[in-house]
C-alpha positions in Angstrom: 0.0 0.0 -0.1 1.1 3.4 -0.8 1.7 6.3 1.6 1.8 9.0 -0.9 -1.0 11.6 -1.3 -2.3 13.5 -3.9 -4.0 16.3 -1.8 -7.1 16.2 -4.3 -4.9 16.9 -7.4 -4.5 14.7 -10.4 -2.6 14.8 -13.6 -4.9 14.7 -16.5 -4.6 14.4 -20.1 -7.0 16.1 -22.7 -9.0 13.3 -24.4 -9.0 15.1 -28.0 -6.3 14.9 -30.2 -4.1 17.8 -31.7 -6.0 19.2 -35.1 -3.8 18.1 -37.8 -5.8 19.5 -40.7 -7.0 23.0 -41.1 -10.8 23.7 -42.6 -11.3 24.1 -46.1 -13.8 26.4 -47.9 -16.7 24.2 -49.2 -17.1 24.6 -53.1 -19.9 27.0 -53.6 -23.6 25.8 -54.4 -25.0 25.4 -57.8 -27.9 27.9 -58.5 -29.9 25.1 -60.4 -29.3 21.6 -61.8 -30.4 22.4 -65.1 -28.2 21.7 -67.8 -25.8 20.1 -65.1 -23.9 17.1 -65.0 -24.5 14.8 -61.6 -22.2 11.9 -61.2 -23.2 9.0 -58.7 -20.4 7.5 -56.8 -21.1 4.5 -54.6 -19.5 2.3 -52.3 -21.7 -0.9 -53.4 -22.9 -1.8 -49.8 -26.5 -0.5 -49.3 -29.1 -0.1 -52.2 -27.4 2.8 -53.9 -28.7 1.2 -57.3 -32.1 1.6 -56.3 -31.8 5.2 -54.4 -29.6 6.4 -57.5 -32.6 5.5 -59.8 -35.2 7.0 -57.5 -33.2 10.4 -57.3 -32.5 10.3 -61.2 -36.2 9.9 -61.9 -37.1 12.7 -59.5 -34.5 15.3 -60.3 -35.4 14.8 -64.2 -38.7 15.6 -63.6 -37.9 18.9 -62.0 -34.7 19.6 -64.1 -35.7 18.0 -67.5 -32.0 18.7 -69.0 -30.1 17.5 -66.3 -27.5 14.5 -67.4 -26.4 11.7 -65.0 -23.4 9.8 -65.1 -23.8 6.2 -63.2 -21.8 4.8 -60.7 -20.3 1.9 -62.7 -18.4 4.7 -64.3 -16.3 5.4 -61.2 -16.1 1.9 -59.6 -16.3 0.8 -56.3 -15.2 3.3 -53.7 -15.1 0.5 -51.1 -13.6 -2.2 -53.0 -10.3 -3.8 -53.5 -9.2 -0.7 -55.8 -10.7 1.9 -53.5 -7.4 3.6 -52.9 -6.6 4.1 -56.6 -10.4 4.8 -57.5 -10.7 7.8 -54.9 -7.2 9.0 -55.8 -8.4 9.4 -59.3 -11.7 10.4 -58.4 -11.0 14.3 -58.9 -9.3 14.1 -62.5 -12.2 11.5 -64.0 -15.0 14.2 -62.5 -13.1 17.1 -64.1 -12.5 14.9 -67.5 -16.2 14.2 -67.4 -17.2 17.9 -66.9 -19.1 16.9 -63.8 -20.8 19.8 -62.0 -22.1 18.0 -58.9 -21.7 14.3 -57.3 -24.1 12.4 -55.3 -22.1 10.0 -53.1 -23.7 6.9 -51.6 -22.2 5.4 -48.7 -23.6 2.7 -46.3 -23.8 3.1 -42.5 
């Protein structure tokens, strides 16, 4: 048994880690989706195929000239090639002149 006392004082550590990344400014919102190209990007885990189809139908009714690039064009962002696919994604989106992306991720 120890005879040392702490007089009610304890050494503590802050449970949150030091910030390693600075916040980045978000891209500006689009005024409209009319005449825009939207890409669907998916992790192939939870019903993205159904959800994207439903979203596409609803958006096409509201914005008749919207164009979509379906998720198979980009590959599985949660599969064996995910690091390469995600790393190449910005260049692919730019090359395909994508204005907006809807990403489907499972919980």
